C-alpha positions as a Markdown table, in Angstrom:
| # | Residue | x | y | z |
|---|---|---|---|---|
| 1 | Met | -93.3 | 181.9 | 74.4 |
| 2 | Arg | -97.0 | 183.0 | 75.2 |
| 3 | Ile | -99.8 | 181.0 | 76.7 |
| 4 | Asp | -103.5 | 181.8 | 76.9 |
| 5 | Val | -105.7 | 179.5 | 79.1 |
| 6 | Tyr | -109.4 | 179.6 | 79.0 |
| 7 | Thr | -111.1 | 177.9 | 81.7 |
| 8 | Ile | -114.0 | 178.6 | 84.3 |
| 9 | Phe | -111.6 | 177.4 | 87.2 |
| 10 | Pro | -108.7 | 180.0 | 86.6 |
| 11 | Gly | -108.2 | 179.4 | 90.8 |
| 12 | Ile | -106.9 | 175.8 | 89.7 |
| 13 | Phe | -103.8 | 177.2 | 88.1 |
| 14 | Ser | -102.6 | 179.8 | 90.6 |
| 15 | Ser | -100.4 | 177.2 | 92.9 |
| 16 | Pro | -98.2 | 175.3 | 89.8 |
| 17 | Leu | -98.0 | 178.7 | 88.3 |
| 18 | Arg | -96.1 | 179.9 | 91.1 |
| 19 | Glu | -93.8 | 176.8 | 91.6 |
| 20 | Gly | -90.7 | 175.3 | 90.5 |
| 21 | Leu | -88.8 | 175.6 | 87.1 |
| 22 | Leu | -92.0 | 176.8 | 85.5 |
| 23 | Gly | -92.6 | 179.9 | 88.5 |
| 24 | Lys | -89.2 | 180.9 | 88.0 |
| 25 | Ala | -89.6 | 180.9 | 84.2 |
| 26 | Leu | -92.4 | 183.0 | 84.8 |
| 27 | Gln | -90.6 | 185.6 | 87.0 |
| 28 | Arg | -87.9 | 185.9 | 84.3 |
| 29 | Gly | -90.1 | 186.4 | 81.8 |
| 30 | Val | -88.7 | 183.4 | 79.8 |
| 31 | Val | -92.4 | 182.5 | 79.3 |
| 32 | Asp | -96.0 | 184.3 | 79.4 |
| 33 | Ile | -98.8 | 182.6 | 80.7 |
| 34 | Arg | -102.4 | 184.2 | 80.8 |
| 35 | Val | -105.2 | 182.8 | 82.6 |
| 36 | His | -108.5 | 183.9 | 81.4 |
| 37 | Asp | -112.1 | 183.1 | 82.8 |
| 38 | Ile | -114.6 | 182.2 | 80.5 |
| 39 | Arg | -117.5 | 183.6 | 82.3 |
| 40 | Asp | -116.5 | 186.7 | 82.2 |
| 41 | Tyr | -117.4 | 186.6 | 78.9 |
| 42 | Ala | -120.9 | 184.9 | 79.2 |
| 43 | Gln | -123.8 | 186.5 | 79.2 |
| 44 | Gly | -127.5 | 186.9 | 81.1 |
| 45 | Lys | -127.6 | 187.3 | 85.1 |
| 46 | His | -126.1 | 183.9 | 86.0 |
| 47 | Arg | -123.0 | 183.8 | 83.3 |
| 48 | Gln | -124.5 | 180.8 | 82.2 |
| 49 | Val | -121.3 | 178.5 | 80.3 |
| 50 | Asp | -123.1 | 175.4 | 79.8 |
| 51 | Asp | -126.9 | 174.1 | 78.8 |
| 52 | Val | -128.4 | 170.8 | 78.1 |
| 53 | Pro | -127.3 | 169.0 | 75.0 |
| 54 | Phe | -129.3 | 168.5 | 71.8 |
| 55 | Gly | -130.8 | 165.4 | 71.1 |
| 56 | Gly | -130.8 | 164.4 | 74.7 |
| 57 | Gly | -128.8 | 162.8 | 77.2 |
| 58 | Pro | -127.2 | 163.1 | 80.8 |
| 59 | Gly | -125.0 | 166.5 | 82.1 |
| 60 | Met | -124.3 | 169.5 | 80.6 |
| 61 | Val | -122.5 | 171.0 | 77.3 |
| 62 | Met | -120.0 | 174.0 | 77.5 |
| 63 | Lys | -121.7 | 176.4 | 75.1 |
| 64 | Pro | -119.9 | 178.1 | 72.0 |
| 65 | Glu | -120.8 | 181.8 | 72.6 |
| 66 | Pro | -118.7 | 182.7 | 75.9 |
| 67 | Ile | -115.5 | 180.4 | 74.5 |
| 68 | Phe | -115.3 | 182.5 | 71.3 |
| 69 | Glu | -115.9 | 185.5 | 72.8 |
| 70 | Ala | -113.2 | 184.8 | 75.3 |
| 71 | Val | -110.7 | 184.0 | 73.2 |
| 72 | Leu | -111.6 | 186.9 | 70.7 |
| 73 | Asn | -111.3 | 189.9 | 73.0 |
| 74 | Thr | -108.0 | 188.6 | 74.9 |
| 75 | Leu | -106.2 | 187.7 | 71.9 |
| 76 | Gly | -107.5 | 191.1 | 70.0 |
| 77 | Tyr | -109.2 | 189.3 | 66.9 |
| 78 | Arg | -112.3 | 190.1 | 65.4 |
| 79 | Trp | -115.2 | 187.4 | 64.1 |
| 80 | Glu | -113.8 | 188.1 | 60.7 |
| 81 | Glu | -110.3 | 187.2 | 61.6 |
| 82 | Leu | -110.9 | 183.6 | 63.0 |
| 83 | Asp | -108.7 | 181.9 | 59.9 |
| 84 | Arg | -106.2 | 184.6 | 60.7 |
| 85 | Leu | -106.4 | 183.9 | 64.2 |
| 86 | Lys | -106.0 | 180.1 | 63.5 |
| 87 | Glu | -102.9 | 180.9 | 61.5 |
| 88 | Glu | -101.1 | 182.9 | 64.2 |
| 89 | Val | -101.9 | 181.1 | 67.3 |
| 90 | Arg | -101.9 | 177.1 | 68.1 |
| 91 | Val | -105.5 | 177.2 | 69.6 |
| 92 | Ile | -105.8 | 173.7 | 71.1 |
| 93 | Leu | -109.1 | 172.0 | 72.8 |
| 94 | Leu | -108.2 | 170.1 | 76.0 |
| 95 | Thr | -110.7 | 166.8 | 75.2 |
| 96 | Pro | -110.3 | 163.1 | 75.6 |
| 97 | Arg | -111.5 | 162.9 | 71.7 |
| 98 | Gly | -108.2 | 164.6 | 71.3 |
| 99 | Arg | -104.7 | 163.4 | 69.7 |
| 100 | Arg | -102.9 | 161.9 | 72.4 |
| 101 | Leu | -100.1 | 163.8 | 73.5 |
| 102 | Glu | -96.4 | 162.4 | 72.6 |
| 103 | Gln | -93.2 | 163.7 | 73.1 |
| 104 | Ser | -92.7 | 164.3 | 69.6 |
| 105 | Trp | -95.5 | 166.8 | 69.7 |
| 106 | Val | -94.3 | 168.5 | 73.0 |
| 107 | Lys | -91.2 | 169.4 | 70.8 |
| 108 | Glu | -93.6 | 170.5 | 67.8 |
| 109 | Leu | -95.3 | 172.6 | 69.8 |
| 110 | Ala | -92.5 | 174.1 | 71.8 |
| 111 | Glu | -91.5 | 175.3 | 68.7 |
| 112 | Glu | -94.9 | 177.7 | 68.7 |
| 113 | Glu | -94.7 | 181.3 | 69.4 |
| 114 | His | -98.1 | 181.3 | 70.9 |
| 115 | Leu | -100.5 | 178.7 | 72.5 |
| 116 | Ala | -103.9 | 179.0 | 73.4 |
| 117 | Leu | -105.6 | 176.2 | 75.7 |
| 118 | Ile | -108.9 | 175.5 | 76.1 |
| 119 | Cys | -110.0 | 173.3 | 79.1 |
| 120 | Gly | -113.2 | 171.8 | 78.3 |
| 121 | Arg | -115.8 | 170.5 | 81.0 |
| 122 | Tyr | -119.0 | 168.2 | 81.9 |
| 123 | Glu | -120.1 | 166.3 | 78.9 |
| 124 | Gly | -118.0 | 168.2 | 76.6 |
| 125 | Val | -117.7 | 171.4 | 74.5 |
| 126 | Asp | -120.0 | 172.4 | 71.8 |
| 127 | Glu | -118.3 | 170.8 | 68.4 |
| 128 | Arg | -118.6 | 174.3 | 66.7 |
| 129 | Val | -115.7 | 175.6 | 69.1 |
| 130 | Leu | -113.9 | 172.5 | 67.6 |
| 131 | Glu | -114.6 | 173.0 | 63.7 |
| 132 | His | -114.4 | 176.7 | 63.7 |
| 133 | Leu | -112.2 | 178.3 | 66.5 |
| 134 | Cys | -109.8 | 175.4 | 67.1 |
| 135 | Thr | -106.4 | 173.8 | 65.3 |
| 136 | Asp | -106.2 | 170.9 | 67.3 |
| 137 | Ala | -107.5 | 168.4 | 69.9 |
| 138 | Leu | -105.5 | 167.6 | 72.7 |
| 139 | Ser | -105.7 | 164.5 | 75.1 |
| 140 | Val | -103.0 | 163.6 | 77.6 |
| 141 | Gly | -104.2 | 160.0 | 77.9 |
| 142 | Asp | -106.2 | 157.2 | 77.4 |
| 143 | Tyr | -108.5 | 158.3 | 80.4 |
| 144 | Val | -110.9 | 160.9 | 81.8 |
| 145 | Leu | -110.6 | 163.8 | 83.9 |
| 146 | Ser | -113.1 | 166.0 | 85.6 |
| 147 | Gly | -111.9 | 168.7 | 83.6 |
| 148 | Gly | -109.2 | 170.4 | 81.0 |
| 149 | Glu | -107.5 | 172.0 | 83.3 |
| 150 | Phe | -105.2 | 169.2 | 84.8 |
| 151 | Ala | -104.6 | 168.3 | 81.2 |
| 152 | Ala | -103.7 | 172.2 | 80.4 |
| 153 | Leu | -100.9 | 172.0 | 83.0 |
| 154 | Val | -99.8 | 168.9 | 81.7 |
| 155 | Val | -99.2 | 170.7 | 78.7 |
| 156 | Ile | -97.7 | 173.8 | 79.9 |
| 157 | Asp | -95.3 | 171.9 | 81.8 |
| 158 | Ala | -94.1 | 169.4 | 79.0 |
| 159 | Val | -93.7 | 172.4 | 76.6 |
| 160 | Thr | -92.2 | 175.1 | 78.4 |
| 161 | Arg | -89.5 | 173.0 | 80.0 |
| 162 | Leu | -88.3 | 172.7 | 76.4 |
| 163 | Val | -88.1 | 176.1 | 75.8 |
| 164 | Pro | -84.9 | 177.3 | 76.0 |
| 165 | Gly | -84.1 | 179.4 | 79.6 |
| 166 | Val | -86.5 | 177.5 | 81.1 |
| 167 | Val | -84.5 | 174.4 | 82.4 |
| 168 | Gly | -81.1 | 175.7 | 83.3 |
| 169 | Asn | -78.8 | 172.2 | 82.2 |
| 170 | Arg | -80.0 | 171.8 | 78.4 |
| 171 | Glu | -77.9 | 168.6 | 78.1 |
| 172 | Ser | -80.3 | 166.9 | 80.7 |
| 173 | Leu | -83.1 | 167.2 | 78.3 |
| 174 | Gln | -81.2 | 165.0 | 75.9 |
| 175 | Glu | -81.4 | 161.5 | 77.9 |
| 176 | Glu | -84.6 | 161.7 | 79.4 |
| 177 | Ser | -87.6 | 159.1 | 79.0 |
| 178 | Phe | -89.3 | 159.2 | 75.3 |
| 179 | Ser | -86.5 | 161.5 | 74.0 |
| 180 | Gly | -84.6 | 159.0 | 72.0 |
| 181 | Gly | -87.4 | 156.4 | 71.7 |
| 182 | Leu | -87.1 | 154.7 | 75.0 |
| 183 | Leu | -87.5 | 155.0 | 78.6 |
| 184 | Glu | -84.7 | 156.6 | 80.6 |
| 185 | Tyr | -82.3 | 154.0 | 82.5 |
| 186 | Pro | -82.4 | 153.9 | 86.3 |
| 187 | Gln | -80.3 | 156.7 | 88.2 |
| 188 | Tyr | -78.3 | 156.2 | 91.3 |
| 189 | Thr | -76.6 | 158.8 | 93.8 |
| 190 | Arg | -75.2 | 159.0 | 97.4 |
| 191 | Pro | -74.8 | 156.8 | 99.2 |
| 192 | Ala | -73.1 | 154.2 | 97.0 |
| 193 | Asp | -74.3 | 151.6 | 99.6 |
| 194 | Tyr | -77.6 | 152.0 | 101.5 |
| 195 | Arg | -78.7 | 149.3 | 103.8 |
| 196 | Gly | -76.6 | 146.5 | 101.9 |
| 197 | Trp | -78.3 | 147.9 | 98.6 |
| 198 | Lys | -75.4 | 148.7 | 96.3 |
| 199 | Val | -74.9 | 150.8 | 93.5 |
| 200 | Pro | -73.8 | 149.2 | 90.2 |
| 201 | Glu | -70.2 | 148.6 | 90.4 |
| 202 | Val | -70.1 | 149.9 | 86.5 |
| 203 | Leu | -71.4 | 153.4 | 87.2 |
| 204 | Leu | -68.6 | 153.8 | 90.0 |
| 205 | Ser | -66.0 | 152.5 | 87.4 |
| 206 | Gly | -65.0 | 155.9 | 85.7 |
| 207 | Asn | -65.1 | 153.9 | 82.5 |
| 208 | His | -67.5 | 156.3 | 80.3 |
| 209 | Ala | -67.6 | 153.9 | 77.6 |
| 210 | Ala | -68.7 | 150.7 | 79.8 |
| 211 | Ile | -71.4 | 153.1 | 81.5 |
| 212 | Ala | -72.6 | 154.2 | 78.0 |
| 213 | Glu | -73.0 | 150.7 | 77.5 |
| 214 | Trp | -75.0 | 149.5 | 80.5 |
| 215 | Arg | -77.5 | 152.7 | 80.5 |
| 216 | Ala | -78.0 | 151.8 | 76.9 |
| 217 | Lys | -79.0 | 147.9 | 78.0 |
| 218 | Lys | -81.0 | 149.0 | 81.2 |
| 219 | Ala | -83.0 | 151.5 | 79.0 |
| 220 | Arg | -83.9 | 148.9 | 76.6 |
| 221 | Glu | -84.9 | 146.5 | 79.0 |
| 222 | Trp | -87.0 | 148.7 | 80.9 |
| 223 | Thr | -88.8 | 149.9 | 77.9 |
| 224 | Glu | -89.6 | 146.3 | 77.0 |
| 225 | Arg | -90.6 | 145.4 | 80.3 |
| 226 | Gln | -93.0 | 148.6 | 81.0 |
| 227 | Arg | -93.5 | 150.1 | 77.2 |
| 228 | Pro | -93.1 | 147.5 | 74.6 |
| 229 | Asp | -94.7 | 149.4 | 72.4 |
| 230 | Leu | -92.3 | 152.0 | 72.2 |
| 231 | Leu | -89.6 | 149.4 | 70.8 |
| 232 | Gly | -92.3 | 148.6 | 68.1 |
| 233 | Gln | -91.9 | 152.3 | 66.7 |
| 234 | Arg | -88.1 | 152.9 | 66.8 |
| 235 | Gly | -87.6 | 149.9 | 64.3 |
| 236 | Ser | -86.1 | 146.7 | 66.1 |
| 237 | Asn | -82.7 | 147.5 | 64.1 |
| 238 | Glu | -82.3 | 151.1 | 65.6 |
| 239 | Asp | -79.2 | 151.1 | 68.1 |
| 240 | Pro | -80.6 | 152.0 | 71.6 |
| 241 | Arg | -76.9 | 154.0 | 72.0 |
| 242 | Glu | -77.5 | 156.1 | 68.9 |
| 243 | Asn | -78.9 | 158.9 | 70.9 |
| 244 | Asp | -76.8 | 158.4 | 74.0 |
| 245 | Pro | -74.2 | 161.7 | 74.4 |
| 246 | Asp | -70.6 | 160.9 | 73.8 |
């Protein structure tokens, strides 16, 4: 998978792309992530990437020209090939106005061969970028960040870990939160007794059927407490153990 990122603050990506599973995947060539500075494609002495909004109002708006030029030049498309670009590359604007990212969408994006992430800033991005260059507008949640860079990192991490070869044990992905419509069950490890706080006996029993039943029950209880909205999405008659491995 290739991911191109467009930002006016490329330094934000330096450390995250060197660490953890993602850093190892990049070193092995499992994924290819390229970060581009939009300012390199801005015109004028000061490389201006923003301007005041038409109609008035506070703040500044990101200009369309440097964004279009950055994407077209780095991906190798001409102006008359915008439609082909959007057919071949999933071009996503990170913005609070976008569709909220959920695991089902993460799985969909992980199937793509090529993603381009445009990081919004200031009061927003000129609407013509969304109308004529992007295929999607994406939000990582119902809150506002200082810019799209951190949202882009969330998308990169969530998507790439589903790419084969990034996570060593693929089976671990099957029991994560949201993978079966519920939040994940509680996890414990050694020591079995820590300051009098003991691991549930069922997890020490070796009875795999009983453990699976306990985990399904706890997953549902935790989801009811923290995210009852997810239960409504699953349907009240669905068996929470349906997605448990044998």
